[in-house]
Biotite code that builds the C-alpha atoms (Angstrom):
import biotite.structure as struc

atoms = struc.array([
    struc.Atom([-8.210, -0.932, -9.265], chain_id="A", res_id=1, res_name="ALA", atom_name="CA", element="C"),
    struc.Atom([-6.312, -0.165, -6.040], chain_id="A", res_id=2, res_name="ALA", atom_name="CA", element="C"),
    struc.Atom([-5.173, 3.221, -7.329], chain_id="A", res_id=3, res_name="LEU", atom_name="CA", element="C"),
    struc.Atom([-8.769, 4.118, -8.229], chain_id="A", res_id=4, res_name="ARG", atom_name="CA", element="C"),
    struc.Atom([-10.155, 2.797, -4.951], chain_id="A", res_id=5, res_name="GLY", atom_name="CA", element="C"),
    struc.Atom([-12.296, 0.060, -6.464], chain_id="A", res_id=6, res_name="GLU", atom_name="CA", element="C"),
    struc.Atom([-12.738, -1.718, -3.144], chain_id="A", res_id=7, res_name="ILE", atom_name="CA", element="C"),
    struc.Atom([-15.088, -4.464, -4.346], chain_id="A", res_id=8, res_name="LYS", atom_name="CA", element="C"),
    struc.Atom([-12.788, -5.410, -7.232], chain_id="A", res_id=9, res_name="SER", atom_name="CA", element="C"),
    struc.Atom([-9.698, -5.494, -5.029], chain_id="A", res_id=10, res_name="VAL", atom_name="CA", element="C"),
    struc.Atom([-11.379, -7.532, -2.283], chain_id="A", res_id=11, res_name="LEU", atom_name="CA", element="C"),
    struc.Atom([-12.815, -9.959, -4.834], chain_id="A", res_id=12, res_name="LYS", atom_name="CA", element="C"),
    struc.Atom([-9.340, -10.412, -6.345], chain_id="A", res_id=13, res_name="TRP", atom_name="CA", element="C"),
    struc.Atom([-7.753, -10.954, -2.906], chain_id="A", res_id=14, res_name="ILE", atom_name="CA", element="C"),
    struc.Atom([-10.463, -13.442, -1.925], chain_id="A", res_id=15, res_name="ASP", atom_name="CA", element="C"),
    struc.Atom([-10.123, -15.400, -5.188], chain_id="A", res_id=16, res_name="ALA", atom_name="CA", element="C"),
    struc.Atom([-6.924, -17.143, -4.094], chain_id="A", res_id=17, res_name="ASN", atom_name="CA", element="C"),
    struc.Atom([-6.229, -17.885, -0.445], chain_id="A", res_id=18, res_name="HIS", atom_name="CA", element="C"),
    struc.Atom([-2.943, -19.667, -1.177], chain_id="A", res_id=19, res_name="THR", atom_name="CA", element="C"),
    struc.Atom([-1.270, -16.394, -2.201], chain_id="A", res_id=20, res_name="GLU", atom_name="CA", element="C"),
    struc.Atom([-0.561, -13.407, 0.036], chain_id="A", res_id=21, res_name="ASP", atom_name="CA", element="C"),
    struc.Atom([-2.458, -10.985, -2.164], chain_id="A", res_id=22, res_name="ARG", atom_name="CA", element="C"),
    struc.Atom([-2.690, -8.274, 0.511], chain_id="A", res_id=23, res_name="ALA", atom_name="CA", element="C"),
    struc.Atom([1.064, -7.907, -0.100], chain_id="A", res_id=24, res_name="ASN", atom_name="CA", element="C"),
    struc.Atom([0.950, -8.286, -3.878], chain_id="A", res_id=25, res_name="ALA", atom_name="CA", element="C"),
    struc.Atom([3.267, -6.109, -5.939], chain_id="A", res_id=26, res_name="THR", atom_name="CA", element="C"),
    struc.Atom([3.172, -4.599, -9.392], chain_id="A", res_id=27, res_name="THR", atom_name="CA", element="C"),
    struc.Atom([5.418, -5.699, -12.234], chain_id="A", res_id=28, res_name="SER", atom_name="CA", element="C"),
    struc.Atom([9.170, -5.112, -12.166], chain_id="A", res_id=29, res_name="VAL", atom_name="CA", element="C"),
    struc.Atom([8.692, -2.387, -14.797], chain_id="A", res_id=30, res_name="GLU", atom_name="CA", element="C"),
    struc.Atom([6.628, -0.532, -12.200], chain_id="A", res_id=31, res_name="ARG", atom_name="CA", element="C"),
    struc.Atom([9.267, -1.080, -9.495], chain_id="A", res_id=32, res_name="PHE", atom_name="CA", element="C"),
    struc.Atom([7.426, -3.974, -7.790], chain_id="A", res_id=33, res_name="SER", atom_name="CA", element="C"),
    struc.Atom([5.310, -1.512, -5.833], chain_id="A", res_id=34, res_name="SER", atom_name="CA", element="C"),
    struc.Atom([3.063, -3.010, -3.132], chain_id="A", res_id=35, res_name="PRO", atom_name="CA", element="C"),
    struc.Atom([-0.703, -2.811, -3.580], chain_id="A", res_id=36, res_name="ILE", atom_name="CA", element="C"),
    struc.Atom([-0.770, -0.742, -0.365], chain_id="A", res_id=37, res_name="LEU", atom_name="CA", element="C"),
    struc.Atom([1.401, 1.848, -2.128], chain_id="A", res_id=38, res_name="PHE", atom_name="CA", element="C"),
    struc.Atom([-1.102, 2.086, -4.994], chain_id="A", res_id=39, res_name="LEU", atom_name="CA", element="C"),
    struc.Atom([-3.989, 2.640, -2.596], chain_id="A", res_id=40, res_name="ALA", atom_name="CA", element="C"),
    struc.Atom([-1.923, 5.234, -0.717], chain_id="A", res_id=41, res_name="THR", atom_name="CA", element="C"),
    struc.Atom([-0.973, 7.181, -3.830], chain_id="A", res_id=42, res_name="MET", atom_name="CA", element="C"),
    struc.Atom([-4.596, 7.071, -4.954], chain_id="A", res_id=43, res_name="GLY", atom_name="CA", element="C"),
    struc.Atom([-5.614, 8.670, -1.632], chain_id="A", res_id=44, res_name="ASN", atom_name="CA", element="C"),
    struc.Atom([-7.808, 5.622, -0.903], chain_id="A", res_id=45, res_name="GLN", atom_name="CA", element="C"),
    struc.Atom([-7.887, 5.678, 2.904], chain_id="A", res_id=46, res_name="LEU", atom_name="CA", element="C"),
    struc.Atom([-10.660, 3.070, 3.220], chain_id="A", res_id=47, res_name="MET", atom_name="CA", element="C"),
    struc.Atom([-8.863, 0.633, 0.906], chain_id="A", res_id=48, res_name="LEU", atom_name="CA", element="C"),
    struc.Atom([-5.592, 1.230, 2.746], chain_id="A", res_id=49, res_name="MET", atom_name="CA", element="C"),
    struc.Atom([-7.339, 0.353, 6.005], chain_id="A", res_id=50, res_name="THR", atom_name="CA", element="C"),
    struc.Atom([-8.851, -2.816, 4.571], chain_id="A", res_id=51, res_name="LEU", atom_name="CA", element="C"),
    struc.Atom([-5.525, -3.949, 3.086], chain_id="A", res_id=52, res_name="LEU", atom_name="CA", element="C"),
    struc.Atom([-3.787, -3.436, 6.427], chain_id="A", res_id=53, res_name="LEU", atom_name="CA", element="C"),
    struc.Atom([-6.538, -5.360, 8.221], chain_id="A", res_id=54, res_name="GLN", atom_name="CA", element="C"),
    struc.Atom([-6.069, -8.179, 5.705], chain_id="A", res_id=55, res_name="LEU", atom_name="CA", element="C"),
    struc.Atom([-2.361, -8.371, 6.542], chain_id="A", res_id=56, res_name="GLY", atom_name="CA", element="C"),
    struc.Atom([-0.637, -5.912, 4.224], chain_id="A", res_id=57, res_name="ALA", atom_name="CA", element="C"),
    struc.Atom([2.866, -5.148, 5.484], chain_id="A", res_id=58, res_name="ASP", atom_name="CA", element="C"),
    struc.Atom([3.145, -1.403, 6.152], chain_id="A", res_id=59, res_name="ALA", atom_name="CA", element="C"),
    struc.Atom([6.929, -1.637, 5.678], chain_id="A", res_id=60, res_name="ASP", atom_name="CA", element="C"),
    struc.Atom([7.048, -3.697, 2.482], chain_id="A", res_id=61, res_name="LEU", atom_name="CA", element="C"),
    struc.Atom([9.628, -2.200, 0.110], chain_id="A", res_id=62, res_name="LYS", atom_name="CA", element="C"),
    struc.Atom([9.528, -1.751, -3.638], chain_id="A", res_id=63, res_name="ASN", atom_name="CA", element="C"),
    struc.Atom([12.390, -2.839, -5.905], chain_id="A", res_id=64, res_name="SER", atom_name="CA", element="C"),
    struc.Atom([14.203, 0.447, -5.214], chain_id="A", res_id=65, res_name="LYS", atom_name="CA", element="C"),
    struc.Atom([14.128, -0.225, -1.469], chain_id="A", res_id=66, res_name="GLY", atom_name="CA", element="C"),
    struc.Atom([11.510, 2.365, -0.522], chain_id="A", res_id=67, res_name="TYR", atom_name="CA", element="C"),
    struc.Atom([8.543, 1.753, 1.768], chain_id="A", res_id=68, res_name="THR", atom_name="CA", element="C"),
    struc.Atom([5.090, 3.154, 1.142], chain_id="A", res_id=69, res_name="THR", atom_name="CA", element="C"),
    struc.Atom([5.466, 5.885, 3.758], chain_id="A", res_id=70, res_name="ILE", atom_name="CA", element="C"),
    struc.Atom([8.834, 6.952, 2.341], chain_id="A", res_id=71, res_name="GLU", atom_name="CA", element="C"),
    struc.Atom([7.333, 7.283, -1.127], chain_id="A", res_id=72, res_name="LEU", atom_name="CA", element="C"),
    struc.Atom([4.332, 9.136, 0.289], chain_id="A", res_id=73, res_name="LEU", atom_name="CA", element="C"),
    struc.Atom([6.617, 11.664, 1.971], chain_id="A", res_id=74, res_name="LEU", atom_name="CA", element="C"),
    struc.Atom([8.951, 12.033, -1.023], chain_id="A", res_id=75, res_name="MET", atom_name="CA", element="C"),
    struc.Atom([6.558, 12.273, -3.945], chain_id="A", res_id=76, res_name="PHE", atom_name="CA", element="C"),
    struc.Atom([2.975, 12.899, -2.903], chain_id="A", res_id=77, res_name="GLU", atom_name="CA", element="C"),
    struc.Atom([1.654, 16.454, -2.842], chain_id="A", res_id=78, res_name="THR", atom_name="CA", element="C"),
    struc.Atom([-1.283, 17.767, -0.875], chain_id="A", res_id=79, res_name="GLY", atom_name="CA", element="C"),
    struc.Atom([-2.502, 16.524, 2.477], chain_id="A", res_id=80, res_name="ASP", atom_name="CA", element="C"),
    struc.Atom([-0.620, 13.399, 3.493], chain_id="A", res_id=81, res_name="LYS", atom_name="CA", element="C"),
    struc.Atom([-1.460, 13.462, 7.185], chain_id="A", res_id=82, res_name="SER", atom_name="CA", element="C"),
    struc.Atom([-4.302, 10.904, 7.356], chain_id="A", res_id=83, res_name="TRP", atom_name="CA", element="C"),
    struc.Atom([-2.505, 8.433, 5.129], chain_id="A", res_id=84, res_name="ARG", atom_name="CA", element="C"),
    struc.Atom([0.749, 8.911, 7.027], chain_id="A", res_id=85, res_name="GLY", atom_name="CA", element="C"),
    struc.Atom([-0.956, 8.524, 10.396], chain_id="A", res_id=86, res_name="LYS", atom_name="CA", element="C"),
    struc.Atom([-2.680, 5.347, 9.251], chain_id="A", res_id=87, res_name="LEU", atom_name="CA", element="C"),
    struc.Atom([0.581, 3.810, 8.024], chain_id="A", res_id=88, res_name="LEU", atom_name="CA", element="C"),
    struc.Atom([2.398, 4.790, 11.223], chain_id="A", res_id=89, res_name="LEU", atom_name="CA", element="C"),
    struc.Atom([-0.378, 3.333, 13.364], chain_id="A", res_id=90, res_name="SER", atom_name="CA", element="C"),
    struc.Atom([0.179, -0.001, 11.591], chain_id="A", res_id=91, res_name="TRP", atom_name="CA", element="C"),
    struc.Atom([3.926, 0.018, 12.228], chain_id="A", res_id=92, res_name="GLY", atom_name="CA", element="C"),
    struc.Atom([5.327, 1.802, 9.181], chain_id="A", res_id=93, res_name="ALA", atom_name="CA", element="C"),
    struc.Atom([8.745, 3.333, 9.647], chain_id="A", res_id=94, res_name="SER", atom_name="CA", element="C"),
    struc.Atom([10.739, 5.760, 7.574], chain_id="A", res_id=95, res_name="PHE", atom_name="CA", element="C"),
    struc.Atom([14.026, 5.695, 9.431], chain_id="A", res_id=96, res_name="ILE", atom_name="CA", element="C"),
    struc.Atom([16.590, 3.682, 7.539], chain_id="A", res_id=97, res_name="ARG", atom_name="CA", element="C"),
    struc.Atom([18.634, 1.016, 9.312], chain_id="A", res_id=98, res_name="ASP", atom_name="CA", element="C"),
])
């Protein structure tokens, strides 16, 4: 749903359980434990990205391979990345390794 930008479905799922940090939920290990923010980013879902960040999604959360959403955006995504990259940077994303 996040990849396809189904905002209502994602927000309903997040709101269904307030004891879990669903804004920072990740996919299965088979899919490299990718954060939900990454799925919205790769789906070019700027509005959903914004909502996830406002709900507390960590812009620097790493997948199981140690990559952040902005690193994956810069490495693998084709086309215009500027708005998504700017949004992530404005919420504290970094792509300089320690």
